[in-house]
N, C-alpha and C positions, 0 to 999 in steps of 0.2 A: 441609350444610343439607338440608332437605326441606320443600318448600312444599305439603305435604298435611296434612290433619287426622289426627293419629295417634290410633289407638284404644288401642294398648298397645305397650310396648317393653321389651326386656330387654338388659342388658349383661352378657355372660358368665354368663347364666342368671338374673341378679338383676333384678327390676323397676326401671325407671328412668323419670323424667318427661321427656317431650319436649313439654311444653305450650307454647302461644303465649307464655306469660309468660317462657319461657326464652330468648326472643330478646334479643340484645344488640348494640348498635352498637359495633363494634370499630374504627371509623374510616372506614367506607365511606359513612356518611351515611344519610339517609332511604331506607327500603325496601331497604337493603343490609345489614340486620342478619343475624346468624347465630344459629342455635340453639346454646346453650351447655349441655352436659350438666352436671348438678350433682355431678360427681365429678372427682377428680384422677387422672390417668393418667401413668405414667412415659413419658418420651420414648422413641420407637422400640420401644415394647412392642406386643404383638399382642393384639387383643381381638375378640370377636364381638358385633355389635349386630344384634338382630332387631327389626324394626319391622312392626307390623300396621296396615293402613289400607285404606279403600275408595278406589279411584282416583276423584278428583273434580276440580273446577276448582282449579288451584293458586292459592295466596295470593300470587301474583306480580303485578306491574303488568300489567294487560291480559291475564292468563293465561286460557286457554280450556280448557274441559273436553272430554274425548272425547264425541263425539256418537253417539247411537243412536236410530233412529226407524223404525218400520215395516219392520223387517228389514234396515235399512241402517246401516252403521257408518262413522264417520270419526274417525281419530285421527292427529295429527301431533305429533312432539316439539316443534315450534313454537318454536324457539330465537330469541332476540333478543340482540344484543350492545349495544344502546342502552338497555335496561331491566334493572335489577338483578334477580337471582333468576330469570332466564329461560333458563338452560341445563338440564342434566339434573336439577338439583335440583328442578325443577318436579314430577318424577314419582318420583324415587328418591333415597335418602340418599347424597350424594356430598360430596366436599371442594371445594377451589377449582376454578374453571373450567380452570386450567392444570395440574391434577393428573391424572396417568394413572389411568384407572379401567377395569378389565376387566369390563364388564357382560355378563352372560348373562341372557337373558329368554325365558321360555316364555309366549307370547301366545296365548290362546284366546278366540275370539269365537263366541258362540252365538246362535241365533235368526236367522241370516241368511236373507233371502228371495231373494238373487241373488248371483252371483259377485262377489268382491272381489279386488283386487290390492294387494300389499304391495311397496313399494319401500324399500330399506334399504342401508346400507353395512356390514351385518353378514354373516357367513357364515350361511346360512339352511338349515334342514332343515324342510321342510313335512311334517307328518304327514297320513295319510289322514283323510278326514272323520270326525269323532267321532260318538258315538252320538246326540248331541242334534241337533235339527232345525237344519240349516244350520250345523253347527259346524265351525270350522277352527282348527287349532293350528299355530303356527310356532315353532320353537326357534331363537333368534338368539344368536350369539356374536360380540360386537364385539371388535376387537383389544385386547389388554391394554395396548398402547402408545398407544391412543387417549385423548385428553384428555376431560374431562367436558364440553367444549364441542364435541366432534366427532361423537357418534353421531347417526345419521339414521334416522328411521322415518316412513313416510307410508302410511296405510291408507285406501283409498277404494273405493266401488263401482266395479266394472270398466266399467260402462256409462256413466260420467260423462265419459269422455275417451278418448284414443287413446294406446296404448303402442307405441313403436318400439324394438325391440331391435337394437342395432348393435354392432359390435366395440368401438367406442370409447366407447359410452354406452348407457344405458337412458334413454329420453326419454318422459316422460308429459306430454301436453298436455291440460289440462282443456278441456271443450267451451266453457265460458264465458270462456276466455282471449281469444277473438276473433282467433285466429291459426291458420294452417294448420300442421299438424305438420311437413310437409316444409320449410316456411320456417324453422321453429325449428331443425330439424336442420341446415340450411345455415348458419344464424347461429352455432350452438354449435360446429359442426365448424370453422368459420373461426376462431373465438376459440381453440379448442384448438390449432389449427395455428400461429396467430400467437404464442401464449405459449410453446409448445414450442420454436419456432424462436428466440425471444428468450432464454428462461431455461433450457431443457433439457427432456428427455423427461418424459412424464406421471409424476408422483412418487408415485402411490398404487398399492396392490396390486390394486385392483378398478377396472373401468371407471367413468367418471363416471355418477352418478345425477342426473337433472335432472327436476324437477317445474315445469311452467309453468302458472300459473293466474292468477286475477284479483286476486291480492294486490297491494298498492300498493308494497311494498318487498321486496327480496330478502334471503336469508340463506344464508350458506355453512356447510357442514359438512365433515367430512373426506372428500373424494372425492365430494361431493354438494352440491346446491343446490336451493333453491326460489326462483323468480324470476318476476316479471311479464314480458311479452313484449317490453318496450322494449329495443332493441338495446344502448343504453349500460349499462343495468342488467345485462343478460345478460353482457356482456363483463366488467363489474365483478365479478360473482359467479364466473365461470369463472377470472378472473385470480387470485382468492383461493386457488385450488387450488395455486398456486405460492407466492405471498406472502400468508401468512395461515394456510394449512393445512399447508404443507410447511416453509417458513420461518415460524416461529410467534413471536408476541410472548411474552415471558417471563411475562406476567401482564396483567391488565386495565389496570394503570397504564401499560402500553406498547402497548395495543391501538389507539391512535390511528394507529400507524405504517402498518399494512397498509391501513387505510381511506384514509388520506391518499394513499398511493402508488397505490392502486387507482383513486381518483377522478381523480388527475392522469394516470396512465399509461393505464388501460383506458378511462376515459370521455372525458377531455379530450385523449387521444392525445398526451400528453407535450408539450403546448404551453407554451412559456415565456411568462411575462408579468411585468411589474414590478408585483407585488402591493403593496398599501399597508402593507407591514410595515416602516415607517420608525420613527424615534425618537418620532413623535407618535402612533403607533398604540397603542391600549390593550393592556396585557399580556394574554396568554392562557395558561392552564394546560391543556396537552394531556396531559402526563405527570405526574399528581399524585404526591406523595411517599409517600402511604399505599399499602401493599400490600393493603389491604382493600377498595378500590373494586371495584365489580362491574358496571360498564358503561362503554362507550366514550363519551367526550364528543361531543355533536353537533358541536362545533367542529372535530372531526377531519375532517369532510367538507368543511368550508369553509376555515378557517384552516390546517388541516393540509395540504390540497391547495395552498393558497397558499404554504406553506413550500416545497414541492417546486417549484412553478412559479417562485417568486422565485429560488431557487438556480439553476434552469435559465436564468433571465434573466441571472444573474451569471456562471456558469461554462459555460453552454451545455447544451442538452438532451442532446447526445451524452455529455457528461461525467457528467451525473447518471444517465442510463440505464446507462452503462458501470459506474458505481460500484454501482448496485443489482444489476446482473448479477453482479459479483464478490462482493458481499455474499451473494447467494443461493447462489452456487456454494460459498462457504466455510462456509455455515451451514445448508444444506438438511437437514431432519430435526432441526434444533436449535431452541432458543428464544433469542431475542435481546432485548436491552434497548434502550431509547432511547439510552443512552450508547454502545452498540455502533454504532448507526446514525450518531450524531453523529460519532464518531471515524472511522468508515469513510469518510464523506463528506469530512470534513476532510482525511484523509490521501490520498484519491483525487484531490483537487484540487491543483493545482500552484502557482498564483499566491497570493501573500500576501493580496491583497484578497479572493480567493475564500474562503480559509480563515478569514479574519477575519469574513466574512459568515456562514459556518456557525456560528461561535461566537456571534455577535450574535443571529442569528435563533433559534437554539435557546435561548439564555439568556432572551430576552424572550418568545418566542411559542410555545415548547414547555414550558419549565419555569416560565415566568411570573415571572421575577426582575426586580427593579428594578436600575438601575445598569448597569455595564459588565462584560462577561464577562472573567474572568481569562485573559490570553493563554496559549496553549500554546507550549512550546518544541519544538525538533526531537525531543526524546525522546518526545513524544506518539505519534509514528508509528514508534518503534522497539519499541513494546510489541507482542508477537504478538497 
């Protein structure tokens, strides 16, 4: 997909239409449509698509254009997992959010009247100032193993905040965030230490990139995050560097998992409570059956967290945390499905009543099915 207005495009040298009329709903619903090229291609064949367009506001829900005014520029990739079409496809032609995409980018900004700073999770080569007034060029190479939901870029005037360069992180605190940079350093460092102790060492090749500003919500990237200064949200976003960005959902249909776990573990500090997930509670679909969905359901942050808290009230917090730790250890660097999480929890618990509750809660409040879940036999846990 590409959420920009295309001026021209060629496929293997031949002109091709990428007009708005080419959008099709493949099963993801409203605003989750995909551009469908009017040609048939053989599976696993290789082609070259060349697209020409002027970078502008993406046609994604609440998409924001790069800003330039009076010699000052600001551009962020500005991802969102709760709105469709808000990953890298806002700016560049890419595939699914869970597809690996080796992006290389030459970024040139001209007419700058003051220094700017760029934060990114790419390998960066900054060229000397160009011939134009206030011109800067950065050559960025993102890891070819990075998913289309992982690249991070944030360009701002250097005078609008404070940058702390530390061994474990690069921390930018915008002046309007209303918090002292040293206080944020302490908070982020504590979160990094907590989750490294619980789950394992820092799982990314580069130190954490953190931007703290006045945004109302946070967003995680591969080894990076943008977050408001509220401690619970900061911990939530840092936690995602382990579960969400190192242990990754297999697709957006499974993206409820890392949000549910992050809310319960990082924000609510793994508190158990008997949530209202009983037989009278309305069904909830957290893991839709379509592979074409393009956003995380809002219920992941509430009902999803309740699923984890409810299981903790049945099996104990220590049992749930221990199961998540072994899941992470077994699958770090991999993509996991909802079925993998369900089976892992089921097999990690020992009592029949605990295992039955895993099946019931997932059946009704994750998959959204009526009736009673089919019981699993001993062979369920014999499968590797």
